[in-house]
N, C-alpha and C positions, 0 to 999 in steps of 0.2 A: 162359885160354877159346880156344878154338879159334872160327878165323874165319869168319863166315858165309863161302859162300859165293859166289862170283863171277860170273852170269849175264850173257853178253851175246850180243844181238839185235845180227848185222851184217848190213845188208841192200841197203849201198850199194857199189858196184861202184868206186869211185870212191879215187885212189890213197891223197889223205891220209887217208882215212876207215878204209882198209885198215890202214894205218900204224899211225895210233893203238887201232884196235882191237890188233892184235898186240903192238903195246909195251905197252899198257895187260895183258894178258891172261898176255904172257911175265912179266911184272916183277909180276903179282902169281903167278903158279903160283912163280915160283924162291922168294918171299918167303911160302912155306909158304899159300897162299892159296890152295885149292882153287878152279878156272874152268870154266865150261862155255861153248863161242861154240855160239850156232845162227845156222848161219849160210844167208842165204835171197837174197828178189832177183838183185838184179845182182850181187850177191857171190858168187853161185856161182857163176857165168862166168868171176870169176877165179881160181877156183880147177881150169881145163880144165886134163885134162893137157896137156901138149907146149906149152902157149903161152909164148912168149920174154918176157921183163921188158914190151919194149915189147908186145905186144899187151895184157898183164896191168894193166897200168897207164898208167891215165887219169886225170887231171886237171889243177891248176890251178898258178902258181906253185911254189907246191911241194915239187909233186911232177916238176918243174922240176931244182929244187936240190939234192931229196932223188937224182935221178938223177944229178947231174952230180957231187955232194960221194959219192957213193956210196956213202948213205946200207943199213945191213941191211934185206938184202930181209922182208920181212912176211911171207912167207911160210918164208921161215928163221927171223924170230919165235917164230911159233906153233909150228916145231920145235921151238925150242930149250926154249921152255915148255914143249912135251909131254914130251921126254925131262931135262928138269930138277925136274921140277913134275907137280902134277896139273890137268893141264890137256886135258878132252876136248870136241871137235870134232865138231857135228854139221852133214849136210847138212837141206835142208829139203826132205821127202818127195814135198811140195807142188810145188816148181822142179822137182826130179828127177824125177819125171812128164809135168811139161808139158815137160819137151827129152827125151822117153824115156830118161832116160839115170837109171847105178846109179850108185853111186857109184865103182865101175872107171870112169869116167872124168875121173874128177878125182885131184889132183894124190896121190901114194903114200902111206901117214903121216903123212897127218894127221886124217884123219876116221874118228872111233869106231862109224861109220854113221849112214844118214838115220833122224831123227826127226822127228814134225811137229810144228806148234806147240803143238798145245793139249797133249801131254806137257809138255813146254820149260816153259812157263808150270805148269804142274802146280808139278813138279822145281823152280820158281823161286820155290815161296809163302814158304819159310823162309830166301831170300836176298835177295842186295839184285843186283835187275838195272835195267840201261844199255841201251840203243840206241842204235846207230849206223849 
């Protein structure tokens, strides 16, 4: 029996939350589970093109440890999930509008396009939804 699609709403820009979302999404995707990630609110800011890791990741004690120990980068994990599995990422169209951005303002190769929350939630009705 095929796995239900995992739908992740990622709204926090906090490093630890970006990291757990990336780990969850990439492991599920490479384990043959379809994944869709809706990136909204402050999380969108972490994907801005041209930001360094220091600018991109803000967090607490675990964030500091991630940086010290060179834990695999969250954006890289999302990229691996996309390359090796069925992982789609959507940028919240409302936040893009508010920032006067398009998907071109975000890191290349990660996003499948802009999407509204209503459409994402409608798609998620037959899957499993988590919010981070």
